[in-house]
N, C-alpha and C positions, 0 to 999 in steps of 0.2 A: 210243467211247472208254470205258475201264474206270474204275470208281470211283477206284482208286488213282492212275491217270494224271491224272484231273481234279484230285484233291486235291493231287497233286504239282505240277501246273502252277500252282495257286493259291499254293503256297509259293514257287515260282520267281518269279512276278510280284511277290509281297511285299506289295502294297497292293491292296485290293479296293475300288473306288469304289462307295459305297452311294448309290443313286439314288432320289429321290422325284420322279416325273415327272407333270405335270398334263396334258400334251398329247402324245399318242403320236406325233404328227407330228414331234416333236423327237427322237425316239428314235434314228432312223438317223443324223442328223448328229452327235448326241452320241456314239454308238458309234464312228463314224469318228474323231472328235476324240480320244477316249481311245486308240484304237489308234495313231493318229499320234503321240501323246505317249508311247507305250511301255507303256500299260496295257491289254492285250488281254483284260480281264475287267471285268464289271460285275454288280452285284447290284441288280436292279430290285425295289423293295419294293412289297408289296401294301398300300400305304397310300392309294392313289388308284384311282379307277375306270379310269384309263388304263393301269394296270400290265400287265394281261394283253395288251392290244392292243400295248403298247410291246414286250413280250417277243416277240410274233409278228413285229413289223416288223423287229426287230434280227436275229432268227433267220434270216429270209429274205434280208435285205439285206447282213448283215455276217457271213459264215460264219466268219471268223477270230476272232470274239469268243467267249470262254468265258463263256457267259451263265447267270447265276444268278437265282433268285427269292428275295427276302427278306421278312421279316415274315410268314412263312407260318404261319398259326395253325390250319389245319384240313387234313384229308386232301383235302377238295374243292379247296381252294386249291392244294395240291401237284399234284393231277391237272390242274388248269387250267393251271398254270405249265408243267408238263412237256409237256402237250399242245400248248402254244403254242411250245415250243422251248427252254425252260430245261433245263440239264443238271445243275444242282446246286441244292439247297434249303437255305435258311438260316432258322432259327426263333429268336425272341428268348429262348425258354425251353426247358426239356427236356420237350417235348410228346411223350409216348410214342406216341400214335396216329400222329402225323406221322413220327416217327423210325422206328417199326416198319414203316410203309407203305414208306418209302424203302428201308430195309434189305432188306425182303422183295422189292423190285423192283430191287435193285442200283443205287440212285440215291444219289450222294453227298449227305450231309446233315450240317450243322454246327449243332446246336441250342445255345442258350445254357446255360452252366453257370458258376456263380460260387462256390458254397459247396463244401466238401469232400463233403457229402452228394450234391449234384448231380453233381459230377465222378465220384464213385464210382458213381452210378447210370448215368452215361454209359458208363463202362468196363464195367459189367455188361451193357449193351446191345450191347457190341462196338465202341463208338466209340473212336477214338484222336485225333480232332481235334474240338474244340468251340469255339463262339464264347464269348468272355469278355465278357459284356455285362450292365450298362453299365460299361465299363472304368474310366473316371475316377471316376465316382460311387461305385464299389465299393471304391475304395482305390488305384487306379492301379498303377504299376509295382511299388512295394514290396509291396503286397498280393498281386499276381500272383506275384512271386518267392517269397513265403512260402507261399501256398496251392498253388502248382504244384510245390514242391520234393518232396513225398512221392510225386507221381504221375509217375514217370519215363516211363511209357508214354503220357502224354497231352500233346498239343500244343494251343496256344490261338491263337485269332484275336481279339485284343482289338478291340472296337468300342464306340463311344460316348464322345465327348469327345476322340477322337484327331484331331490336326491336325499341321500342319507343324512346330510347335514341340516336340512331344513324341513323335512317331512313331518317331524314331530310338532313343529310350530303350527303347521296347517291342521294336522289331525286333532290338535287340542281345541280348535275353534268349534263351538257348538253348531255352526252352520255347515260344517264340512261332513259329508257323508262318507267319503273315502278319498284317496289320492291315487292318481295315475303316475307311473314312473317307469323309466327304462334302465335305471342304473344296474339292476340285477339281471337284465337280459340284453346287455350291450351286443351290438351286431358282431363285434369281433369275438366275443365269448361264444356266441352261437356258432359262428363260422368255424371256429377252432375246436369245437366239440368239448368245451370246458364245462361240462354239465355238473360235475361235482362242485365246482366253484359257484355256479349259478344256484345250486341248492343251498350252499352256505350263505350266499347273499340274500336268498329268499328267507332263510331262517332268521337272519339278522333283521330283515325288514319286518317280520312278524313280531319280533321283540320290540321294535320301535313303535309298532301299533299299540302293543300292551303298555309301554311306557307312557305314551301320549294319553291313553284313556285312563290311566291311573292318576293323571294330573291334568284334568281339563282346564281350559281357560274360561273362567266364569264371569269375566268382565264384559 
């Protein structure tokens, strides 16, 4: 699958579940729960020792899952994630070695960019979709509307503080490609095996995407 196709699919799904997983044994039922709820993508973050193993399990068992690796801070982590089956890379900041490695190898990558300087640097690197992180702490919807306005060729994936009460406001913005969130994959839900509840939360999230796109912000 090409870079552009993967990034387009993320935009179609609209919400990217951001996963922190402590037990790789939970990865497969979690992935099935998300797919059943209408969210066929997940970003497994490199915040735990189980992350790489979890990526490998999902890649083998749930081929319909568009599988990403998040909190990728080094080229070595990117290589490990990709070698285990991830197909896109997410970084919290504009890490040039990681970005350049991914671009040189035709791997979709969405690094974090919040300031005009960071967004401009991302454009110079040839990127047209970046992670807007941490979204709420950086000023939220109003800040994103203001900072994104001059950069008509850039789309954003707001992540950080996004939940079911504010995600529609973000998704309505023309500059937003998708949103990242963890409210449907909270650590305690995964740890306690509450996968039916995760499926319901995922289904509710897909409904929020539809609601946002039915009423976009044209201002």
